[in-house]
N, C-alpha and C positions, 0 to 999 in steps of 0.2 A: 438591214441594220438598223440597231437603234443607236442614239445618241453617245448611249455609256458604251457600246460597244465600239463605235470608233475612237473614244478617249481611252481604251484598255488595250486595243490593237495596234500592234506596231507598224510604222508605215514599212511599203515595201522597200527593200533593200537596207534596212536598219535591225539591229538587234534590241533585246529589252535589256538594258543594262541589270535590272534587279531579277532577272530571271532564274538565277541562282538561288534564290530566295522562295522559290514556288514550292518548295518541300514544307516548308513552316508556316505558310501564309494559311489561316485559320486553325492550327493547332494550339493547344493548350498549353501555355508556359507552366512548368511544374516548376521549378527553381532557378535562381541566379546567384551567382557565385562571383564575389569581387577578389582580384590579387592585383598585385602591382602593375601597372599598364595590362589588365587583363581580365575581361567580363567574359563568362560562359554563361550561356541561357541554355537551359534543358527543356526540350518540347515534349509532348506527349509522341508516341513510337520511338522513343529511344533517339531522338533527334537532337543533336548538339550544334550551336553556333557559338565559336569562339570569336571576341573581336579584342582586338589588340592594338597599342599603341607604339607604332615603330617610327621614329624619325618625326616625330611630330604628327603623323598620318594615321589615319584607323586602316587597319587590314581585317577584314573577317574572312572566316572559315568554317564550313558548314560541313557536318557528318552524319549521316552520309548527304553526298551531293546530290 
C-alpha cells in the first residue's frame, strides 16, 4: 500500500463523509445555474448537484446518487 493509498482509504469502522460525491469526481462540469439560496451544477453523464442554503447551513443533493 502506498502513502497515497493510506491517505485516501477510510480507517476500519469509519465512513467516508464525501463518498456521496464519488459519482461526480472527475466528471466535466457543463453548467452552473444560480437561484436564490440554490446553486445547481450540471456534470457530464447527466449528473446534477443541487446545493441549497437552509437555516444558515449548506445542504447538498445529487441526482443520480
